[in-house]
ZAMARGU-4260 file (C-alpha; in steps of 0.2 Angstrom, whole numbers, plus 5000, padded with zeros to 4 digits):
<rodrens>
0) 4547/5993/4746 | 4553/6011/4751 | 4540/6023/4757 | 4544/6042/4756 | 4535/6055/4766
5) 4537/6074/4762 | 4530/6089/4772 | 4521/6104/4763 | 4535/6117/4767 | 4537/6125/4750
10) 4553/6133/4754 | 4562/6119/4763 | 4552/6103/4763 | 4558/6089/4774 | 4559/6071/4768
15) 4560/6054/4777 | 4560/6037/4770 | 4554/6020/4777 | 4557/6002/4771 | 4542/5991/4770
20) 4546/5972/4769 | 4532/5962/4759 | 4534/5942/4760 | 4525/5932/4746 | 4521/5915/4753
25) 4522/5901/4739 | 4508/5890/4736 | 4510/5873/4729 | 4503/5876/4712 | 4517/5867/4701
30) 4518/5849/4698 | 4535/5840/4698 | 4541/5837/4680 | 4552/5822/4675 | 4566/5826/4662
35) 4560/5811/4652 | 4543/5802/4652 | 4551/5784/4649 | 4568/5777/4655 | 4577/5761/4652
40) 4590/5753/4663 | 4600/5737/4666 | 4605/5726/4680 | 4616/5711/4681 | 4608/5694/4685
45) 4612/5684/4701 | 4617/5700/4711 | 4607/5706/4725 | 4607/5725/4729 | 4613/5728/4711
50) 4612/5746/4705 | 4603/5750/4690 | 4615/5755/4676 | 4616/5761/4659 | 4601/5772/4662
55) 4594/5780/4646 | 4590/5793/4639 | 4599/5801/4653 | 4611/5793/4666 | 4601/5799/4681
60) 4583/5802/4685 | 4580/5821/4686 | 4564/5830/4691 | 4561/5849/4691 | 4548/5858/4702
65) 4545/5877/4699 | 4539/5879/4717 | 4550/5884/4731 | 4553/5878/4749 | 4545/5863/4754
70) 4534/5863/4739 | 4549/5859/4729 | 4556/5845/4740 | 4554/5829/4730 | 4552/5812/4737
75) 4554/5797/4725 | 4543/5781/4726 | 4539/5766/4715 | 4522/5761/4709 | 4516/5746/4699
80) 4512/5748/4681 | 4499/5739/4670 | 4505/5727/4656 | 4495/5722/4641 | 4490/5703/4641
85) 4491/5698/4623 | 4482/5682/4625 | 4467/5689/4634 | 4468/5706/4625 | 4467/5715/4642
90) 4478/5724/4654 | 4485/5717/4671 | 4495/5725/4685 | 4513/5719/4686 | 4521/5714/4702
95) 4538/5720/4697 | 4539/5734/4711 | 4544/5721/4724 | 4560/5717/4716 | 4567/5735/4717
100) 4570/5749/4729 | 4573/5767/4726 | 4582/5781/4736 | 4568/5793/4741 | 4579/5808/4739
105) 4592/5804/4725 | 4581/5793/4714 | 4594/5780/4713 | 4588/5762/4710 | 4594/5745/4716
110) 4588/5727/4715 | 4582/5719/4731 | 4584/5700/4728 | 4596/5693/4715 | 4587/5691/4698
115) 4588/5677/4686 | 4589/5681/4668 | 4583/5664/4663 | 4566/5666/4671 | 4551/5675/4662
120) 4560/5678/4646 | 4552/5690/4634 | 4553/5680/4618 | 4543/5692/4608 | 4556/5706/4610
125) 4571/5694/4612 | 4578/5706/4625 | 4577/5694/4640 | 4568/5697/4656 | 4561/5714/4658
130) 4553/5723/4673 | 4541/5737/4671 | 4535/5749/4684 | 4533/5768/4688 | 4544/5780/4697
135) 4534/5793/4706 | 4540/5810/4711 | 4530/5818/4725 | 4533/5836/4732 | 4531/5840/4750
140) 4518/5854/4747 | 4504/5859/4758 | 4490/5858/4759 | 4490/5847/4744 | 4505/5837/4738
145) 4507/5835/4719 | 4515/5821/4710 | 4520/5814/4693 | 4527/5798/4686 | 4539/5791/4673
150) 4539/5773/4666 | 4554/5763/4670 | 4559/5748/4660 | 4573/5737/4668 | 4581/5723/4658
155) 4591/5709/4667 | 4608/5707/4658 | 4612/5689/4655 | 4628/5681/4661 | 4635/5664/4657
160) 4629/5656/4674 | 4624/5639/4667 | 4634/5626/4657 | 4626/5617/4643 | 4616/5602/4648
165) 4612/5586/4638 | 4594/5580/4639 | 4601/5563/4638 | 4618/5557/4643 | 4619/5542/4631
170) 4616/5542/4612 | 4616/5527/4601 | 4617/5529/4582 | 4617/5516/4568 | 4627/5521/4553
175) 4627/5512/4537 | 4642/5518/4529 | 4637/5512/4512 | 4625/5527/4512 | 4627/5545/4515
180) 4615/5556/4524 | 4610/5572/4514 | 4611/5589/4521 | 4593/5594/4524 | 4585/5607/4535
185) 4579/5594/4547 | 4594/5582/4547 | 4589/5565/4554 | 4601/5559/4567 | 4604/5576/4576
190) 4610/5575/4594 | 4600/5588/4603 | 4603/5595/4620 | 4598/5611/4629 | 4606/5624/4640
195) 4597/5631/4655 | 4601/5648/4647 | 4587/5646/4635 | 4568/5643/4637 | 4564/5632/4622
200) 4562/5613/4625 | 4571/5602/4612 | 4568/5583/4612 | 4580/5569/4605 | 4572/5557/4593
205) 4581/5541/4588 | 4579/5536/4570 | 4583/5525/4555 | 4586/5535/4539 | 4572/5535/4527
210) 4576/5531/4509 | 4573/5549/4504 | 4587/5554/4516 | 4601/5542/4510 | 4610/5539/4494
215) 4622/5526/4488 | 4641/5528/4491 | 4656/5517/4490 | 4659/5509/4507 | 4678/5512/4505
220) 4676/5531/4501 | 4666/5538/4516 | 4679/5551/4521 | 4670/5567/4526 | 4653/5559/4526
225) 4641/5567/4539 | 4637/5556/4554 | 4626/5568/4563 | 4626/5585/4571 | 4625/5591/4588
230) 4616/5608/4592 | 4616/5620/4607 | 4602/5633/4609 | 4606/5647/4621 | 4595/5662/4624
235) 4609/5672/4630 | 4608/5689/4621 | 4627/5691/4619 | 4636/5681/4606 | 4650/5678/4619
240) 4638/5669/4631 | 4630/5659/4617 | 4646/5653/4609 | 4650/5634/4611 | 4664/5624/4605
245) 4664/5605/4603 | 4677/5592/4605 | 4678/5573/4606 | 4686/5561/4618 | 4688/5543/4617
250) 4700/5529/4612 | 4714/5534/4599 | 4707/5521/4587 | 4690/5528/4588 | 4696/5546/4587
255) 4705/5541/4572 | 4689/5538/4563 | 4677/5552/4568 | 4680/5571/4568 | 4669/5585/4574
260) 4668/5603/4568 | 4672/5614/4584 | 4660/5628/4579 | 4645/5619/4571 | 4645/5602/4580
265) 4645/5593/4563 | 4652/5575/4565 | 4660/5567/4550 | 4670/5552/4546 | 4689/5555/4545
270) 4693/5537/4538 | 4684/5523/4531 | 4678/5510/4543 | 4676/5492/4540 | 4663/5482/4549
275) 4674/5466/4549 | 4687/5475/4559 | 4677/5487/4570 | 4658/5485/4572 | 4656/5501/4584
280) 4663/5517/4588 | 4662/5524/4606 | 4665/5542/4609 | 4662/5556/4621 | 4655/5573/4614
285) 4660/5588/4625 | 4651/5604/4623 | 4658/5620/4632 | 4655/5638/4632 | 4669/5649/4626
290) 4665/5662/4640 | 4670/5657/4658 | 4655/5652/4669 | 4651/5666/4682 | 4649/5659/4699
295) 4630/5662/4703 | 4625/5669/4720 | 4607/5665/4720 | 4601/5658/4737 | 4596/5640/4737
300) 4607/5636/4722 | 4623/5625/4725 | 4639/5636/4722 | 4647/5634/4705 | 4664/5627/4703
305) 4666/5637/4687 | 4665/5621/4676 | 4657/5626/4660 | 4656/5610/4650 | 4645/5595/4649
310) 4647/5578/4640 | 4637/5564/4633 | 4642/5547/4627 | 4640/5543/4608 | 4640/5525/4601
315) 4640/5523/4582 | 4635/5506/4577 | 4642/5501/4561 | 4629/5492/4551 | 4637/5478/4541
320) 4635/5479/4522 | 4639/5465/4510 | 4656/5471/4504 | 4665/5454/4505 | 4664/5441/4492
325) 4664/5423/4498 | 4681/5415/4499 | 4686/5397/4495 | 4698/5391/4509 | 4708/5375/4506
330) 4704/5362/4519 | 4721/5353/4518 | 4736/5360/4508 | 4740/5343/4500 | 4722/5340/4494
335) 4716/5351/4480 | 4707/5339/4468 | 4693/5326/4468 | 4695/5309/4461 | 4682/5296/4456
340) 4685/5278/4451 | 4679/5277/4433 | 4673/5259/4433 | 4663/5261/4449 | 4652/5275/4442
345) 4635/5270/4436 | 4633/5268/4418 | 4620/5280/4410 | 4603/5272/4408 | 4606/5259/4421
350) 4595/5255/4435 | 4608/5263/4447 | 4605/5280/4439 | 4586/5280/4439 | 4574/5286/4452
355) 4577/5295/4469 | 4586/5280/4477 | 4599/5280/4464 | 4616/5276/4470 | 4627/5291/4472
360) 4646/5292/4472 | 4651/5307/4482 | 4666/5316/4488 | 4668/5332/4499 | 4674/5347/4490
365) 4692/5350/4496 | 4687/5368/4500 | 4677/5377/4513 | 4668/5393/4509 | 4667/5407/4521
370) 4661/5425/4521 | 4668/5438/4532 | 4651/5448/4531 | 4643/5434/4542 | 4645/5432/4560
375) 4660/5422/4565 | 4650/5407/4571 | 4640/5406/4555 | 4653/5411/4542 | 4654/5393/4535
380) 4635/5391/4533 | 4629/5408/4526 | 4634/5405/4507 | 4625/5394/4494 | 4635/5383/4482
385) 4630/5379/4464 | 4638/5371/4449 | 4639/5382/4433 | 4640/5366/4422 | 4635/5349/4426
390) 4641/5341/4410 | 4624/5335/4405 | 4619/5329/4422 | 4635/5320/4425 | 4639/5329/4441
395) 4629/5338/4455 | 4630/5344/4473 | 4622/5334/4487 | 4606/5344/4491 | 4607/5341/4510
400) 4625/5344/4510 | 4630/5357/4496 | 4648/5355/4500 | 4648/5337/4494 | 4650/5334/4475
405) 4642/5318/4467 | 4646/5309/4451 | 4629/5303/4445 | 4634/5293/4429 | 4650/5287/4421
410) 4658/5295/4406 | 4662/5285/4390 | 4680/5284/4395 | 4691/5290/4410 | 4695/5309/4408
415) 4698/5325/4417 | 4685/5338/4420 | 4685/5356/4426 | 4669/5361/4436 | 4665/5379/4439
420) 4659/5381/4457 | 4650/5397/4462 | 4647/5403/4480 | 4634/5416/4483 | 4630/5425/4499
425) 4612/5430/4501 | 4598/5432/4489 | 4596/5451/4488 | 4601/5463/4475 | 4618/5466/4485
430) 4623/5448/4485 | 4641/5444/4480 | 4648/5428/4471 | 4665/5420/4470 | 4670/5406/4458
435) 4683/5392/4458 | 4687/5378/4445 | 4686/5361/4453 | 4697/5348/4444 | 4691/5330/4442
440) 4700/5314/4437 | 4692/5297/4433 | 4704/5282/4435 | 4702/5264/4429 | 4701/5250/4442
445) 4719/5244/4438 | 4725/5258/4450 | 4717/5248/4464 | 4729/5234/4462 | 4744/5245/4467
450) 4749/5246/4485 | 4743/5260/4496 | 4758/5271/4496 | 4759/5269/4477 | 4741/5273/4475
455) 4745/5290/4482 | 4760/5293/4471 | 4751/5287/4456 | 4736/5298/4459 | 4748/5313/4463
460) 4757/5310/4446 | 4741/5309/4436 | 4733/5323/4445 | 4747/5336/4443 | 4737/5345/4429
465) 4721/5344/4439 | 4721/5360/4450 | 4709/5373/4457 | 4711/5390/4450 | 4716/5405/4460
470) 4704/5413/4473 | 4690/5424/4467 | 4693/5420/4449
</rodrens>
């Protein structure tokens, strides 16, 4: 301020100026103001002293104080925030402040320990782990310091630091390839395994398909039939970390039969499989992330060798279905007929043909019956034999030994017969049958008077027209 002094001389007044300096002392009457009331930032998991990045809505925390001097000097600090507890409809104080530190002058934020994105996942938002606290700006004013705060939300960005892990390392399926499993929302026979990169818990359940989930299909046409599907659930928020590809390992003959979709994990049949040739399929299912595994640096965790795949063994037991008819196999190539001596057979109505103790004239059938659907040790005993025509009770199979044919009475004269033998496997609706004609020849006693070698020649000559028809006729 300039002060002017003038004397009273009217003719020639004298003037002198003087400068007065007035200092206005600032008082702390302004509160620091944040540029924004709410901020959001990100940090990478598994990194200690990791800076907060991608801060929004502005890339840095800015505070304005209208005061001057020390009243405008700002110091930053952190304060716990309250969070709403939905289960108790109340609020609680968070303890997230201890995980971060702030530069008191610049306001820059860092993590203190390394943070794990797989812990305390916020499933409601789907944004992964979130830390909430207040950033406080306080001035250095006297006699009273003023302060204000802004809410800070920090999200931990997930990285692919955990390979997928099977809950079980051995799976056993039973596959009946006469049926096909339908594609339903809850497909029985799913291989389920989890990845530590997600919080849900999935359990594997063994199963036998219910009737509602199967349908008939030709056993020889199961190409493309669904066997089962493996699933991976991963809570990684980025598609790159969630993406898994599947593959199979095993013997070439097993890989030849089963295929897996690399993207969906759907296992299906590449070729028909025959139980009689192969009763089980052993494979290894491999699941691996597309994204490389990031080496974690969390204290206490063993160092990663960047292996980002896991595997489990799968055994598919092929259930036998009745797809093979019984087969008639010649016991000896030179013996394909049955011969009874006519005059030795009992005459109808005689005492020999009456009652349970009647005399029986029996010969073994020159064929054995096998069924490939039966176990090797019991293939000769799993079928039943019966005669389609007994010629009015003239012939019958021995009850205790069905492979033995008996002549129960004598025809009026020697002649040839063709008996239709039927072999049946099982008594169910899926039982199969095969038939074969058995040739019979009745001879008179005069043949007995011929020498041994001549008997065979004579029988062979007379029996040339008595044959067994082709297999499975």
